Every structure is written in structure tokens, then in C-alpha cells.
Biopython code that builds the backbone (N, CA, C, O; Angstrom):
import numpy as np
from Bio.PDB.StructureBuilder import StructureBuilder

atoms = [
    (1, "MET", "N", (-6.489, 18.171, 7.467)),
    (1, "MET", "CA", (-7.317, 18.506, 7.013)),
    (1, "MET", "C", (-7.987, 16.922, 6.913)),
    (1, "MET", "O", (-7.221, 16.098, 6.412)),
    (2, "ASP", "N", (-9.283, 16.433, 7.320)),
    (2, "ASP", "CA", (-10.004, 15.366, 7.032)),
    (2, "ASP", "C", (-9.780, 14.562, 5.419)),
    (2, "ASP", "O", (-9.299, 15.199, 4.483)),
    (3, "CYS", "N", (-10.094, 13.473, 5.310)),
    (3, "CYS", "CA", (-10.107, 12.992, 4.028)),
    (3, "CYS", "C", (-12.081, 12.589, 3.596)),
    (3, "CYS", "O", (-12.674, 11.714, 4.226)),
    (4, "ASP", "N", (-12.649, 13.260, 2.678)),
    (4, "ASP", "CA", (-13.936, 12.565, 2.632)),
    (4, "ASP", "C", (-13.978, 11.145, 2.141)),
    (4, "ASP", "O", (-15.044, 10.552, 2.305)),
    (5, "GLN", "N", (-13.203, 10.648, 1.690)),
    (5, "GLN", "CA", (-13.177, 9.528, 0.889)),
    (5, "GLN", "C", (-12.358, 8.791, 2.214)),
    (5, "GLN", "O", (-11.257, 8.912, 1.677)),
    (6, "THR", "N", (-12.203, 8.478, 2.828)),
    (6, "THR", "CA", (-11.455, 7.289, 4.121)),
    (6, "THR", "C", (-12.445, 6.027, 3.774)),
    (6, "THR", "O", (-11.934, 4.968, 3.408)),
    (7, "GLN", "N", (-13.737, 6.140, 3.882)),
    (7, "GLN", "CA", (-14.765, 5.317, 4.249)),
    (7, "GLN", "C", (-14.593, 4.649, 2.716)),
    (7, "GLN", "O", (-14.143, 3.504, 2.749)),
    (8, "LYS", "N", (-14.815, 5.061, 1.683)),
    (8, "LYS", "CA", (-14.668, 4.456, 0.288)),
    (8, "LYS", "C", (-13.083, 3.855, 0.510)),
    (8, "LYS", "O", (-12.731, 2.699, 0.275)),
    (9, "ASN", "N", (-12.215, 4.976, 1.035)),
    (9, "ASN", "CA", (-10.381, 4.151, 0.353)),
    (9, "ASN", "C", (-10.549, 2.674, 1.376)),
    (9, "ASN", "O", (-10.288, 1.553, 0.938)),
    (10, "LEU", "N", (-11.149, 3.003, 3.145)),
    (10, "LEU", "CA", (-10.999, 1.500, 3.365)),
    (10, "LEU", "C", (-11.940, 0.350, 2.966)),
    (10, "LEU", "O", (-12.096, -0.639, 3.681)),
    (11, "ASP", "N", (-12.472, 0.508, 1.949)),
    (11, "ASP", "CA", (-13.431, -0.353, 1.577)),
    (11, "ASP", "C", (-12.502, -1.251, 0.393)),
    (11, "ASP", "O", (-12.710, -2.454, 0.240)),
    (12, "ARG", "N", (-11.590, -0.599, -0.313)),
    (12, "ARG", "CA", (-10.544, -1.087, -0.999)),
    (12, "ARG", "C", (-8.956, -0.907, -0.574)),
    (12, "ARG", "O", (-7.934, -1.012, -1.252)),
    (13, "CYS", "N", (-9.077, -0.721, 0.256)),
    (13, "CYS", "CA", (-7.301, -0.900, 1.076)),
    (13, "CYS", "C", (-7.201, -2.554, 1.149)),
    (13, "CYS", "O", (-7.970, -3.336, 1.707)),
    (14, "ASN", "N", (-6.108, -2.796, 0.468)),
    (14, "ASN", "CA", (-5.249, -4.220, 0.971)),
    (14, "ASN", "C", (-4.768, -4.447, 1.926)),
    (14, "ASN", "O", (-5.050, -5.494, 2.509)),
    (15, "CYS", "N", (-4.128, -3.816, 2.290)),
    (15, "CYS", "CA", (-3.339, -3.597, 3.753)),
    (15, "CYS", "C", (-3.371, -5.096, 4.908)),
    (15, "CYS", "O", (-4.210, -5.286, 5.789)),
    (16, "THR", "N", (-2.794, -5.541, 4.736)),
    (16, "THR", "CA", (-2.983, -6.533, 6.206)),
    (16, "THR", "C", (-2.087, -6.014, 7.282)),
    (16, "THR", "O", (-1.983, -6.805, 8.219)),
    (17, "TYR", "N", (-1.389, -4.865, 7.413)),
    (17, "TYR", "CA", (-0.699, -4.648, 8.259)),
    (17, "TYR", "C", (-1.629, -3.991, 9.066)),
    (17, "TYR", "O", (-2.012, -2.893, 8.661)),
    (18, "SER", "N", (-2.222, -4.555, 10.454)),
    (18, "SER", "CA", (-3.499, -4.194, 11.439)),
    (18, "SER", "C", (-3.227, -3.062, 12.135)),
    (18, "SER", "O", (-4.125, -2.245, 12.336)),
    (19, "GLY", "N", (-1.751, -2.831, 12.669)),
    (19, "GLY", "CA", (-1.142, -1.805, 12.971)),
    (19, "GLY", "C", (-1.379, -0.335, 12.467)),
    (19, "GLY", "O", (-1.396, 0.701, 13.131)),
    (20, "CYS", "N", (-1.498, -0.457, 11.574)),
    (20, "CYS", "CA", (-1.155, 0.822, 10.144)),
    (20, "CYS", "C", (-2.180, 2.045, 10.289)),
    (20, "CYS", "O", (-3.286, 2.079, 9.749)),
    (21, "PRO", "N", (-1.593, 3.125, 11.171)),
    (21, "PRO", "CA", (-1.972, 4.137, 11.279)),
    (21, "PRO", "C", (-2.895, 5.112, 10.015)),
    (21, "PRO", "O", (-3.893, 5.831, 10.056)),
    (22, "ARG", "N", (-2.268, 4.823, 9.311)),
    (22, "ARG", "CA", (-2.724, 5.528, 7.346)),
    (22, "ARG", "C", (-3.313, 4.615, 6.660)),
    (22, "ARG", "O", (-2.729, 4.387, 5.601)),
    (23, "LYS", "N", (-4.662, 3.720, 6.922)),
    (23, "LYS", "CA", (-5.514, 2.911, 6.317)),
    (23, "LYS", "C", (-6.781, 3.704, 5.859)),
    (23, "LYS", "O", (-7.920, 3.738, 6.325)),
    (24, "GLY", "N", (-6.440, 4.075, 5.227)),
    (24, "GLY", "CA", (-7.676, 5.274, 4.474)),
    (24, "GLY", "C", (-7.010, 6.196, 4.260)),
    (24, "GLY", "O", (-7.864, 7.014, 3.919)),
    (25, "ALA", "N", (-6.001, 6.735, 4.200)),
    (25, "ALA", "CA", (-5.567, 7.869, 3.973)),
    (25, "ALA", "C", (-4.658, 7.547, 3.043)),
    (25, "ALA", "O", (-3.487, 7.379, 3.383)),
    (26, "CYS", "N", (-4.940, 7.450, 2.115)),
    (26, "CYS", "CA", (-4.370, 7.564, 0.488)),
    (26, "CYS", "C", (-3.073, 8.419, 0.607)),
    (26, "CYS", "O", (-1.983, 7.849, 0.658)),
    (27, "CYS", "N", (-3.155, 9.593, 0.647)),
    (27, "CYS", "CA", (-2.064, 10.096, 0.213)),
    (27, "CYS", "C", (-1.057, 10.205, 1.193)),
    (27, "CYS", "O", (0.091, 10.380, 0.784)),
    (28, "GLU", "N", (-1.335, 10.112, 2.854)),
    (28, "GLU", "CA", (-0.458, 9.837, 3.423)),
    (28, "GLU", "C", (0.483, 8.734, 3.564)),
    (28, "GLU", "O", (1.607, 8.657, 4.061)),
    (29, "CYS", "N", (-0.379, 7.807, 2.920)),
    (29, "CYS", "CA", (0.106, 6.326, 2.419)),
    (29, "CYS", "C", (1.260, 6.468, 1.243)),
    (29, "CYS", "O", (2.347, 5.892, 1.279)),
    (30, "LEU", "N", (1.049, 6.877, 0.756)),
    (30, "LEU", "CA", (1.920, 6.902, -0.638)),
    (30, "LEU", "C", (2.964, 7.744, 0.266)),
    (30, "LEU", "O", (4.075, 7.264, 0.040)),
    (31, "HIS", "N", (3.049, 8.658, 1.069)),
    (31, "HIS", "CA", (3.924, 9.602, 1.100)),
    (31, "HIS", "C", (5.040, 8.769, 2.191)),
    (31, "HIS", "O", (6.268, 8.683, 2.213)),
    (32, "TYR", "N", (4.227, 8.362, 2.833)),
    (32, "TYR", "CA", (4.971, 7.153, 3.569)),
    (32, "TYR", "C", (6.125, 6.148, 3.274)),
    (32, "TYR", "O", (7.276, 6.004, 3.687)),
    (33, "HIS", "N", (5.339, 5.536, 2.406)),
    (33, "HIS", "CA", (5.774, 4.573, 1.672)),
    (33, "HIS", "C", (6.952, 5.024, 0.596)),
    (33, "HIS", "O", (7.959, 4.396, 0.266)),
    (34, "ARG", "N", (6.354, 6.689, 0.041)),
    (34, "ARG", "CA", (7.835, 6.680, -0.452)),
    (34, "ARG", "C", (9.116, 7.167, 0.416)),
    (34, "ARG", "O", (10.180, 6.696, 0.013)),
    (35, "GLU", "N", (9.178, 7.832, 1.283)),
    (35, "GLU", "CA", (9.740, 7.925, 1.334)),
    (35, "GLU", "C", (10.655, 6.987, 2.183)),
    (35, "GLU", "O", (11.447, 7.581, 2.914)),
    (36, "LYS", "N", (10.684, 5.423, 2.214)),
    (36, "LYS", "CA", (11.594, 4.691, 2.539)),
    (36, "LYS", "C", (11.242, 3.866, 1.026)),
    (36, "LYS", "O", (10.661, 2.786, 0.911)),
    (37, "ASN", "N", (11.631, 4.485, 0.248)),
    (37, "ASN", "CA", (11.506, 4.009, -1.154)),
    (37, "ASN", "C", (10.970, 2.475, -1.623)),
    (37, "ASN", "O", (11.534, 1.523, -2.161)),
    (38, "GLN", "N", (9.718, 2.698, -1.187)),
    (38, "GLN", "CA", (8.680, 1.661, -1.614)),
    (38, "GLN", "C", (7.455, 2.020, -1.654)),
    (38, "GLN", "O", (7.144, 3.206, -1.546)),
    (39, "LEU", "N", (6.597, 1.088, -1.809)),
    (39, "LEU", "CA", (5.381, 1.484, -3.009)),
    (39, "LEU", "C", (4.377, 0.757, -1.711)),
    (39, "LEU", "O", (4.704, -0.136, -0.930)),
    (40, "PRO", "N", (3.244, 1.395, -1.801)),
    (40, "PRO", "CA", (1.993, 1.023, -0.623)),
    (40, "PRO", "C", (1.434, -0.489, -1.053)),
    (40, "PRO", "O", (1.940, -1.071, -2.012)),
    (41, "ALA", "N", (0.375, -1.072, -0.288)),
    (41, "ALA", "CA", (0.304, -2.501, -0.455)),
    (41, "ALA", "C", (-0.944, -2.511, -1.532)),
    (41, "ALA", "O", (-1.202, -3.597, -2.052)),
    (42, "CYS", "N", (-1.700, -1.410, -1.879)),
    (42, "CYS", "CA", (-2.814, -1.348, -3.126)),
    (42, "CYS", "C", (-1.808, -1.794, -4.522)),
    (42, "CYS", "O", (-2.419, -2.097, -5.546)),
    (43, "PHE", "N", (-0.746, -1.819, -4.538)),
    (43, "PHE", "CA", (0.619, -1.704, -5.450)),
    (43, "PHE", "C", (0.979, -3.167, -5.928)),
    (43, "PHE", "O", (1.625, -3.293, -6.969)),
    (44, "PHE", "N", (0.468, -4.606, -4.992)),
    (44, "PHE", "CA", (0.808, -5.578, -5.247)),
    (44, "PHE", "C", (-0.395, -6.114, -4.620)),
    (44, "PHE", "O", (-1.160, -5.604, -3.802)),
    (45, "PRO", "N", (-0.393, -7.690, -5.403)),
    (45, "PRO", "CA", (-1.440, -8.741, -5.333)),
    (45, "PRO", "C", (-1.148, -9.685, -4.155)),
    (45, "PRO", "O", (-0.076, -10.161, -3.781)),
    (46, "ALA", "N", (-2.978, -9.890, -3.451)),
    (46, "ALA", "CA", (-2.430, -10.254, -1.819)),
    (46, "ALA", "C", (-1.520, -11.083, -1.190)),
    (46, "ALA", "O", (-1.339, -11.177, 0.024)),
    (47, "GLU", "N", (-0.725, -11.925, -2.444)),
    (47, "GLU", "CA", (0.215, -13.254, -2.122)),
    (47, "GLU", "C", (1.587, -12.187, -1.974)),
    (47, "GLU", "O", (2.576, -12.264, -1.244)),
    (48, "VAL", "N", (1.393, -11.706, -2.461)),
    (48, "VAL", "CA", (2.951, -10.405, -2.326)),
    (48, "VAL", "C", (2.916, -9.700, -1.358)),
    (48, "VAL", "O", (3.959, -9.447, -0.755)),
    (49, "GLU", "N", (1.510, -9.114, -0.893)),
    (49, "GLU", "CA", (1.276, -7.515, -0.121)),
    (49, "GLU", "C", (1.785, -8.271, 1.092)),
    (49, "GLU", "O", (2.830, -7.943, 1.655)),
    (50, "LYS", "N", (0.891, -9.478, 1.558)),
    (50, "LYS", "CA", (1.129, -10.271, 2.828)),
    (50, "LYS", "C", (2.428, -10.487, 3.079)),
    (50, "LYS", "O", (2.544, -10.822, 4.258)),
    (51, "THR", "N", (3.877, -10.437, 2.301)),
    (51, "THR", "CA", (4.888, -10.203, 2.652)),
    (51, "THR", "C", (5.504, -9.546, 3.054)),
    (51, "THR", "O", (6.688, -9.816, 3.257)),
    (52, "TYR", "N", (4.903, -8.263, 3.376)),
    (52, "TYR", "CA", (5.364, -6.528, 3.420)),
    (52, "TYR", "C", (6.465, -6.335, 2.861)),
    (52, "TYR", "O", (7.233, -5.498, 3.335)),
    (53, "ASP", "N", (6.883, -7.244, 1.440)),
    (53, "ASP", "CA", (8.058, -6.566, 0.651)),
    (53, "ASP", "C", (7.688, -5.737, -0.567)),
    (53, "ASP", "O", (7.345, -5.963, -1.727)),
    (54, "ARG", "N", (7.933, -4.560, 0.290)),
    (54, "ARG", "CA", (7.011, -3.239, -0.878)),
    (54, "ARG", "C", (7.913, -2.817, -1.479)),
    (54, "ARG", "O", (7.836, -1.589, -1.511)),
    (55, "SER", "N", (9.199, -3.382, -2.258)),
    (55, "SER", "CA", (10.170, -2.529, -2.599)),
    (55, "SER", "C", (10.248, -2.873, -4.097)),
    (55, "SER", "O", (10.087, -3.953, -4.664)),
    (56, "PHE", "N", (10.559, -1.583, -4.605)),
    (56, "PHE", "CA", (10.209, -1.060, -6.179)),
    (56, "PHE", "C", (10.795, -2.445, -6.714)),
    (56, "PHE", "O", (10.198, -2.877, -7.701)),
    (57, "GLU", "N", (11.816, -3.190, -6.260)),
    (57, "GLU", "CA", (12.112, -3.894, -7.176)),
    (57, "GLU", "C", (11.305, -5.497, -7.122)),
    (57, "GLU", "O", (11.418, -6.269, -8.074)),
    (58, "ARG", "N", (10.423, -5.886, -5.769)),
    (58, "ARG", "CA", (9.403, -6.722, -6.010)),
    (58, "ARG", "C", (7.949, -6.202, -6.888)),
    (58, "ARG", "O", (7.016, -6.905, -7.277)),
    (59, "PHE", "N", (8.135, -4.813, -7.020)),
    (59, "PHE", "CA", (7.011, -4.946, -7.802)),
    (59, "PHE", "C", (7.534, -4.763, -9.103)),
    (59, "PHE", "O", (6.633, -5.174, -9.835)),
    (60, "ALA", "N", (8.505, -4.368, -9.836)),
    (60, "ALA", "CA", (9.000, -4.924, -10.785)),
    (60, "ALA", "C", (8.610, -6.490, -11.074)),
    (60, "ALA", "O", (7.742, -6.750, -11.908)),
    (61, "LYS", "N", (9.216, -7.410, -10.429)),
    (61, "LYS", "CA", (8.989, -8.581, -10.614)),
    (61, "LYS", "C", (7.484, -8.837, -10.660)),
    (61, "LYS", "O", (7.172, -9.882, -11.232)),
    (62, "VAL", "N", (6.533, -8.127, -10.194)),
    (62, "VAL", "CA", (4.765, -9.096, -9.719)),
    (62, "VAL", "C", (4.525, -8.083, -11.980)),
    (62, "VAL", "O", (4.202, -8.861, -12.877)),
    (63, "VAL", "N", (4.658, -7.174, -12.201)),
    (63, "VAL", "CA", (4.784, -6.671, -13.491)),
    (63, "VAL", "C", (5.291, -7.720, -14.996)),
    (63, "VAL", "O", (4.783, -8.262, -15.977)),
    (64, "ARG", "N", (6.308, -7.566, -14.489)),
    (64, "ARG", "CA", (7.557, -9.008, -14.989)),
    (64, "ARG", "C", (6.186, -10.612, -15.080)),
    (64, "ARG", "O", (5.982, -11.588, -15.802)),
    (65, "GLY", "N", (5.700, -10.083, -14.056)),
    (65, "GLY", "CA", (5.269, -11.555, -13.647)),
    (65, "GLY", "C", (5.866, -12.951, -13.108)),
    (65, "GLY", "O", (5.435, -14.044, -13.474)),
    (66, "GLU", "N", (7.254, -12.706, -11.894)),
    (66, "GLU", "CA", (7.867, -13.306, -11.686)),
    (66, "GLU", "C", (7.626, -13.656, -10.398)),
    (66, "GLU", "O", (8.340, -14.489, -9.840)),
]
sb = StructureBuilder()
sb.init_structure("model")
sb.init_model(0)
sb.init_chain("A")
sb.init_seg("    ")
for serial, (resi, resn, name, xyz) in enumerate(atoms, 1):
    if name == "N":
        sb.init_residue(resn, " ", resi, " ")
    sb.init_atom(name, np.array(xyz, "f"), 0.0, 1.0, " ", f" {name:<3s}", serial, name[0])
structure = sb.get_structure()
């Protein structure tokens, strides 16, 4: 099934991984990262996202302001 929100999602996607086949497909992105015990790029500020550390531990540090 195609997502009718793909362009809107792309406009808001902050993922810097250029080869990502899931850009704009948020549900696929969430499932992919969840299987890897990670969170998608949109959960992180730009300076953290570009490190590609999408771990739950890194997210907790972001939330705590570390």
C-alpha cells in the first residue's frame, strides 16, 4: 500500500542517511529501527542525528539534556 503522506513526511524528515530507502515512509522507518532497538532520526536533534547513534540510551541522554 502506498502512503498518501509521503511528500509531507519527506518535507519533515531530518534523516541524513542519503541511501535510506524508507525516507517518507514513517511506518516502515519505525518498524526498521524498532527491530534494531533504535529510534528513527526524527526523535533526535540535528547534531545527534548526524552521528547515527539512534540508540535508546542516546535518546535518554537527549531527554535528560546530556
